[in-house]
N, C-alpha and C positions, 0 to 999 in steps of 0.2 A: 418320412415322418420327422417333423422338426419340433423340438421342445425348447423353449427359451427358459433358462433356469437362472434365478437370482439366488445364489447360495449364500446363506448367512455364514460369516466367518466363525469358525470355532474359536473359543476363547483360549488365551494362553498368557501366562505370566512368565514367558520363556526367558531363561538366562542362556548365555552362550555355551556354558559348559553342560555336560551330560549330568543329569541328576539320577539318583538311585532311589527308587521306591521299593523297599523290601529287597528282593533279589533281582529286580528288573531294571535294566538301564533304560531310561526314558530320554529319547533324543530331544535336544533343544534346538537343533538346526536340521533342516531337511537335507536330502542327498545332494542338493545343488548349492549348499553352503549358505542359504538364506535363513534368517530368523523366522520362526513362525509368527504370524501376524497377531496383533493384540486388538481387542475391541476398542480400547481407549485411543488407539492410534488410527482408528478408522472412523473419524468423526463424521464424515459425510454420509456414511452408511449406518451410523450407530442407531439413529431413531428407527429406521426400517428394520434393522436386525432385532432391536429390543421389542418392537411390536410383534414381530414374528415369534420370538421366544415367549412373550407374554401370553399370546394365544395358545401356543404349544403347551405351555406349562399349566394353563387353566383347563384345557379341553382333553389333554392326553390322560385319560383314565383307564383303569383296567377294563372296564366295560367297553369303552370306545375301541381300544386296541383289539380286543377279542372279536368284536363285530367286524372290524376291518380285515382281520386275518381270515375270518369265515367267508367274507364277501370275496376277497381277492384270492383266497386259497383255492377257489373253484377253477381258477385259470381259464376263464371263459371270455376274456376280453379280446384276444386276437391269437393268431397262429402265424408265426414268422420266424425266420432265422435271426440269430444275434446280429449279423451284419446288416440286416434289413433296417435296423433301427438307425435313423439318421440323427445320431446323438450330437447335440450342439457342443458338448464338451469333449468331442473326440480327440482334439489336440491334447488336452490335459490327460486323457486316458492313455493315449499312445505315448506321451512323454513319460508318464509314470511307468507304463509297461516296458518301454525301451530302456529306461534307466535301470530298472530291476534286471532286465535281460543282460544289460552290460555288466553288472556287478555280480549277478547270480545266473550265469549262462545255462546251467544244467537244470534249473528249477522251472521246467516248462509250465507246470501247473500254476506257478506263481505269476508268470508273465500273463497268462490268460485271466487269472483272478484280477490282476490289476486292470486289464482291459475292460472287464465287465462289471466291476464292483459298484459303479454308480448308475448302471442302466435302469435301475428301479425308478429313476426320476421320470420315466415315462408316465408315472402317475399324474404328472402335471398336464398331460396332453388330454384334450377333450375325449378322445377315443378310450381313454383309460379312467375316465371319471372327472378329469380336470380338477383334481384335488387342490386345495389351497396350499401355499408354501409351508404353513406351519405344521402340516401333517405329512410333509414329504422330505424336507431337508432339515439340517441342523443336528445338534447332539441328540443321541438316544440314551435311554436309561430304563432300568427295571420298573415295572409297575407291580403293585401288590405288596409293597413294603415301603418303608419311609424313604423320602427323597433325600439323597445325600447332599450335604452342603457344597460338595465339589462340582455339582452340576451347574453349568453356567446360568446366570440369572435365577438363582435358586429362590430369590425373594418372591417370584411370581407364583410359586407353588401354593402359597397361602390361600389362593382362591380356587385351588383344585379340590373338588369334593372328596377325593381319596385321602387328602391330607387330614380330613376330619373324620374319617372312617376308622374306628378302633381296630378293625380287621386288617387294615392296610398301613397304619401309620406307626407301627413299631419297627425296630431294626430288621427283624426277620419277616414280619407280616405273615403272609400265607405260606411261607417257605420254611425249610429246615436248613440247618447248618450244612454247608458243602453239598447242597442238593444238585449242583451242576447247572450251568447256564442253559443247557438244552431244555430245562424244565422251568425256565423263567419267562414270564410274559414281558416283552420289551415294548417300549413306546413304538407306535406305528410310524413308518416312513419308508423311504426308498430302499434302505438297507434290508429291512424285514421283508419287503416285497420281493427283492431280487433273491433273497435267501429262499423264499417260498417257491419262486420260479425255478431256481436251480434244483432244489430237492424234488419238486413236483415233476420235473422233466428227467429225473433219474440220472443226473450228472454223475460222471465218474471222477470229478475233482476229489482230492483227498479231504478228509475232515478239516484240515487246517485251512483249505481254500474256502470252505463253507463258513468256517469260523470268522475269517477275515471279512467276507462279504457281509455277514450278519452284524458284526461288532465293530466295524471300522469307524463308526461314528459314536461309539460308546466311550467318550473321552474321559468321563469320570473314573472309569476302570483303568484304561490303558495309559492315561497320562498322570492320574493322581492316585492310583492304587485303591480306589473305592470299591466296595462290594466284593472284596476278595473272600469274604465269609460265605458267599454263595457259590464260589467256584470249587470244582473238584480237581483232582490231580491232572486229568486229561485237559481241562481248560487251561491250567497253568502251563502245560507243555505247549499248547497251541498258541497261547498268548505270546510266546517268544517269536513266532512267525508274524503275528500281528504287529509286534514292535518293529520287526524288519520292514514290513510293508508300510507302516505308518511314516517312516522316515522319508519314503519316496512319495507317498500320497499327499502329504500336507504341503500344498503349494509348490508342486513340481512344474508350474507354469514357467516357461522361459521363452526367450526370443528365438530359440532354435526350433524350427518347424520340422516335424517328422513327415517324410514323404510317404503318404498313405499307400500309394500304389506299390511302392517298393516293399513295404512290410506286410501288406495285406495277405499275400500267399502264406506267409508264416503263421499269421494269426488264424487264417481260415483253416489251416491244417490242425491247429490246436483245438479250434471249435469242433471240428469233425471228430477229433480224438475223444473229447470230453463231453460232448453234447449230441443229441439227435439233430438231424438236418433242420427240422422245423420244431420250434418250441411253442408250447402253450403258455400264454401270458394272462 
């Protein structure tokens, strides 16, 4: 199964040094020593990216996301193993996983999390609904409360119906202080879908692995410290692992190719350890 993905670049006003948001160290370079990309430096892609985010910010409402969760949460699209997915970004996924494996050799669950975190992009494939780019890739954010200014291309939210709904457009919206991110409706996309797939197939990945899968595109939180008022103590602990992961995930693409056949047995053993042989998607 082949999926062609045009991934909008997440925004960054990155500086070379590490910044500190509250108590969290936010990396400004990835594990390969490269600066995170910036929208303004990606002029050839900028118009495409902006249009993707414009549609995303207009159409991602609480009602829309809940309907998608209900539809895809049934896990009735396919039944196959993780390795059956012919993921076009496999090089990036393996580079990320192998870089983490190099630096954190004993965190086996984290190696597998890195390998599978983007597999929800199968939503772009016709067999999975052939969803448009704007509801599959890009930054994710909470719904049901005010849109934070740190969300990339925030200006487009003014056309989102939720921004005019008194129940949704206050700081807390429908939530309470420190309610915990488990209780938040997130915008729909590949991260939320893969999270549903992992949970629905009774994975034995630790909670931090599920946290990484679900929130790796929640840049307003883990890059800018937004929405901390929704987090509980457990979220804050797991965010530390997401910060570790994020350093490797953001543009770990390099010229060094990973020999898939060499590393495949290792990752197959991890898949067998943490997932059933066949998954419902």
